[in-house]
Structures are given as C-alpha cells and as structure tokens.
Residue, then its C-alpha position, 0 to 999 in steps of 0.5 A: m292395829n289389825s290389818c284386813v286384806v280384801v282382794m277385789t278382782s275380775s278373776k273368778e278362777e278357783q286357783d286365784i281364790v285358793t292362792s289368795c286365801q293361802l296368802g292370808v286374804n280376808s275376803f275375795v270379791v269378784k267385781p262387776v265390770e260395768f261401772n254402776g255394778f262396780a260402784k254398788a259393790v264397793s259401797e256394799l263392801g264398805l257397809y259390810w266391813v263397817l257394820v257386819n264384819q267382826p274383827p278378832v279382839i286382841 
C-alpha cells in the first residue's frame, strides 16, 4: 500500500512549504482559521484525493 502525506497547517511560510516538500510531503494545504472555511477545505481535500488525484501505479 502506498502512503500519501498531506500537511494541513495555518502556516503560509515559504520555508515551511520548502521543508515539507524536501521531507516528501505530497500536498501542503493552508487551512482557513474559521470553522466553516476549515470544514469546507477538509471536504474539498477529501473529494480531490478520492476523485481527482492519480497515484502512481506500482
């Protein structure tokens, strides 16, 4: 089974994005701080991962 790593954080710092990518993160998502925006982002992220994302065939 393949693993995918998503970082969901409130940080928008460029260094955090760079470091995450260097460590093998598949996706870096900046989460909204208010609850409704956060819930929507999580829902959309789930839909993206299930419907749009194409993992490599191994």
